[in-house]
C-alpha positions as CSV (number, residue, x, y, z in Angstrom):
1,M,0.0,0.0,0.0
2,I,2.3,2.7,-1.3
3,P,0.6,6.1,-1.1
4,N,-0.1,8.0,-4.3
5,P,1.2,10.6,-4.5
6,L,4.3,9.4,-2.6
7,H,6.1,12.7,-2.2
8,P,3.8,14.3,0.4
9,A,4.1,11.1,2.5
10,L,7.9,11.1,2.4
11,V,8.6,14.8,3.0
12,H,7.7,14.6,6.7
13,F,10.7,12.3,7.4
14,P,13.4,14.9,6.5
15,I,11.4,17.6,8.4
16,V,11.2,15.6,11.6
17,L,14.8,14.3,11.3
18,A,16.2,17.8,10.7
19,L,14.3,19.1,13.8
20,L,15.6,16.2,15.9
21,L,19.3,16.5,14.8
22,P,20.2,19.5,17.0
23,L,18.6,17.8,20.0
24,V,20.5,14.6,19.4
25,M,23.7,16.6,18.9
26,A,23.1,18.4,22.2
27,A,22.7,15.1,23.9
28,A,26.0,13.9,22.4
29,F,27.8,17.1,23.6
30,V,26.5,16.3,27.1
31,A,27.7,12.7,26.9
32,V,31.2,13.9,25.8
33,K,31.2,16.3,28.7
34,R,30.3,13.5,31.1
35,G,33.2,11.4,29.9
36,V,31.8,9.3,27.0
37,S,34.3,9.1,24.2
38,P,33.5,11.4,21.3
39,Q,33.6,8.4,18.9
40,A,30.9,6.7,21.0
41,A,28.8,9.8,21.6
42,W,28.9,10.8,18.0
43,V,27.4,7.6,16.6
44,A,23.8,8.8,17.1
45,P,24.3,12.2,15.4
46,I,26.1,10.6,12.5
47,A,23.4,7.9,12.1
48,L,20.7,10.6,12.3
49,A,22.5,12.8,9.7
50,F,22.7,9.8,7.4
51,L,19.0,9.0,7.8
52,L,18.2,12.6,7.1
53,L,20.3,12.5,3.9
54,A,18.6,9.2,2.8
55,S,15.1,10.4,3.5
56,T,15.8,13.7,1.8
57,W,17.1,11.9,-1.3
58,F,13.9,9.7,-1.4
59,A,11.7,12.8,-1.0
60,V,13.5,14.7,-3.8
61,E,13.3,11.6,-6.1
62,A,9.6,11.2,-5.5
63,G,9.0,14.9,-6.1
64,E,10.8,14.7,-9.4
65,R,8.7,11.7,-10.5
66,E,5.5,13.5,-9.6
67,E,6.5,16.9,-11.1
68,D,4.8,16.3,-14.5
69,V,1.4,15.7,-12.9
70,V,1.5,18.7,-10.6
71,E,2.9,20.9,-13.5
72,D,-0.6,20.7,-15.0
73,V,-2.0,22.6,-12.1
74,V,0.9,24.8,-10.7
75,A,3.0,27.3,-12.7
76,H,6.3,25.8,-13.7
77,E,8.3,28.6,-12.0
78,T,6.6,28.1,-8.7
79,L,7.2,24.4,-8.8
80,E,10.8,25.0,-9.9
81,D,11.4,27.2,-6.8
82,H,10.3,24.3,-4.5
83,E,12.4,21.8,-6.5
84,E,15.5,23.9,-6.2
85,A,14.9,24.4,-2.4
86,G,14.6,20.6,-2.1
87,K,17.9,20.1,-4.0
88,R,19.7,22.7,-1.9
89,F,18.5,20.9,1.2
90,L,19.7,17.6,-0.2
91,V,23.2,19.1,-0.8
92,L,23.2,20.6,2.8
93,S,22.2,17.2,4.1
94,L,25.2,15.6,2.3
95,V,27.5,18.2,3.6
96,S,26.1,17.8,7.1
97,V,26.9,14.0,7.1
98,L,30.5,14.8,6.2
99,V,30.9,17.6,8.8
100,I,29.1,15.7,11.6
101,A,31.2,12.6,10.9
102,G,34.2,14.8,11.5
103,G,33.1,15.2,15.0
104,A,34.1,11.6,15.7
105,A,37.7,12.3,14.9
106,P,40.2,12.5,17.7
107,K,41.6,15.6,19.4
108,R,41.3,19.1,17.9
109,T,39.9,17.8,14.5
110,G,37.0,16.2,16.3
111,Q,36.3,19.3,18.4
112,I,36.2,21.4,15.2
113,G,34.0,18.8,13.6
114,R,31.6,18.8,16.5
115,G,31.3,22.5,16.6
116,A,30.8,22.8,12.8
117,G,28.3,19.9,13.0
118,A,26.3,21.8,15.6
119,V,26.2,24.8,13.3
120,M,25.2,22.7,10.4
121,S,22.4,21.1,12.3
122,L,21.0,24.6,12.9
123,V,21.5,25.6,9.3
124,L,19.5,22.5,8.3
125,V,16.6,23.5,10.6
126,V,16.4,26.9,8.9
127,A,16.7,25.3,5.4
128,V,14.0,22.7,6.1
129,F,11.5,25.4,7.1
130,G,12.2,27.1,3.7
131,V,11.5,23.9,1.8
132,G,8.5,23.1,3.9
133,R,7.1,26.6,3.4
134,S,7.4,26.4,-0.4
135,G,5.9,23.0,-0.4
136,G,3.0,24.2,1.7
137,E,2.4,27.1,-0.6
138,L,2.3,24.7,-3.6
139,V,-0.5,22.8,-1.9
140,Y,-2.5,25.4,0.0
141,T,-1.9,28.5,-2.1
142,H,-1.4,27.1,-5.6
143,G,-3.6,24.0,-5.4
144,A,-1.0,21.4,-6.2
145,A,-3.2,18.7,-4.5
146,Q,-5.8,19.4,-7.2
147,A,-3.6,17.4,-9.6
148,Y,-4.5,14.2,-7.7
149,A,-8.1,15.0,-7.0
150,S,-10.7,13.0,-9.0
151,A,-13.1,15.9,-8.9
152,P,-12.7,19.6,-8.3
153,I,-12.2,20.3,-4.6
154,T,-15.5,22.1,-4.3
155,E,-17.5,19.2,-5.5
156,G,-18.8,16.9,-2.9
157,L,-18.4,19.3,0.0
158,R,-21.6,19.5,2.0
159,D,-22.9,22.9,2.7
160,V,-21.9,24.2,6.1
161,E,-24.6,26.3,7.8
162,D,-23.5,29.9,7.8
163,P,-25.3,31.8,10.7
164,D,-25.0,35.1,8.7
165,H,-26.4,33.6,5.5
166,D,-30.0,34.5,4.6
167,D,-31.7,31.3,3.3
168,E,-35.0,33.1,2.7
169,A,-33.2,35.6,0.3
170,D,-31.9,32.6,-1.7
171,E,-35.4,31.2,-2.0
172,R,-36.8,34.5,-3.2
173,H,-34.3,34.6,-6.1
């Protein structure tokens, strides 16, 4: 039971992982401060960064596969802006894996890697909000979901009673 479209189902993984990464890194810093070896403490941030990279890659790939369908509903330029933001986030995710992995190195190199990794994790948080914002605009402002609807969104909605609406005026017309 693979969802169709797949892209909206996958995009939540990179969002959650990007938001968790700074917290996991903070826990790793605390562990190092309490005497755990940097190599052992940094396993979780490295693993999470790798999962972030993998989930981002899957989300970008799914988005590219579904682009043609959504292009029938959303302007190409608007869709392209979101696609570019996703690809930038993918590159940032790759760089973060490399930088965060440097935090497991011994001595000064590891210290630099851990500090740079912490900064990268915050950069990723900012970047993921940008990608999510543009994706949300595609759906909620530009109607991208309409590309997958079997009927116009307004069809099939039941009337909701409006307390300010004058039903008698409708009947007179």
